[in-house]
C-alpha positions, 0 to 999 in steps of 0.5 A: 749280191742284190736279186732282180725282180721282173715287174708285171709288164703293166705298160704293155697291158696298158699299151694292148688296150688302147690298140685294141680300142682303136682298132674296134672304133677303126673297123666299125665298132659300136660305141654309145656315140656312133649311132648318131654319126653312123645313120641318118633319118629320112622322112618318107611321104607317100600320097594317101590321095589320088590324082586325076591327070589330062594330058594332050599331045601338042605334037607327034609323041610330045605330051603337056598336062593340062589338068590335075586334079586331088582326088579321095581315094589313090587307087582311083588314080587315072592318067587321061591321054588325048592324042592329036587325032582325038583318040583318048587313052585311060591308064592307071599308075601301074599300067604307065609305070609298068610301061614298055620302052618300045613305045614311045608315045607311052614312054613319053606319057610316063616320063611326063606324068612322072614330072607332075604331081603324079610322079609323086605316086609313081616313086618321085619323093614329095619334097621334089618340085614339079618340073614346069615344062610338064605343063601346057601352061602357066595356069595349070601349072601354078594350080598344080604348084600351089594348092595341089601340091600342098594339098597332097603333102598335107594329107600324105602318109609320113614314115621316117626311117634310118639309113646307114650312112658311108662307114668304115666297117666291113660289108657297108660298101656298095657291091660290084657284082653285076646281073644280065648279060 
């Protein structure tokens, strides 16, 4: 009688290794080439100079930018609002950013200021343009859109960050948990 030998199950081990590699890749394991597909680089520009903005109330609670000037220091930035009754208010960036929604005048001042160059200091990306409809005249818009904007961008501080893209790995999705009442 011939003796039957059982061979080592190499085939099963190879299939098992291939299966594990596929599972690790599917579940978001990091390989040498996955870093280039899992992250995108983004350059953030933060203005280092300040801006002096003059707003004029054209109609009740409707403001337009009449002038913008670049200043040396960011902390010197101001928004000067002239109302129809010729009263004048001066705001810092923080005061306009933190205005209450219950004040229609201040909300309108904030939204118009955000549409101009000072919006870059209030969090709008510098790669976005300024809104033509926020300006009282074509000359005010052109002054800000050409020389002002390029000067502000040329002196801006640039920071490159890496942001994760959508991934198949656990915990990469957005939370559905809500707060507040």
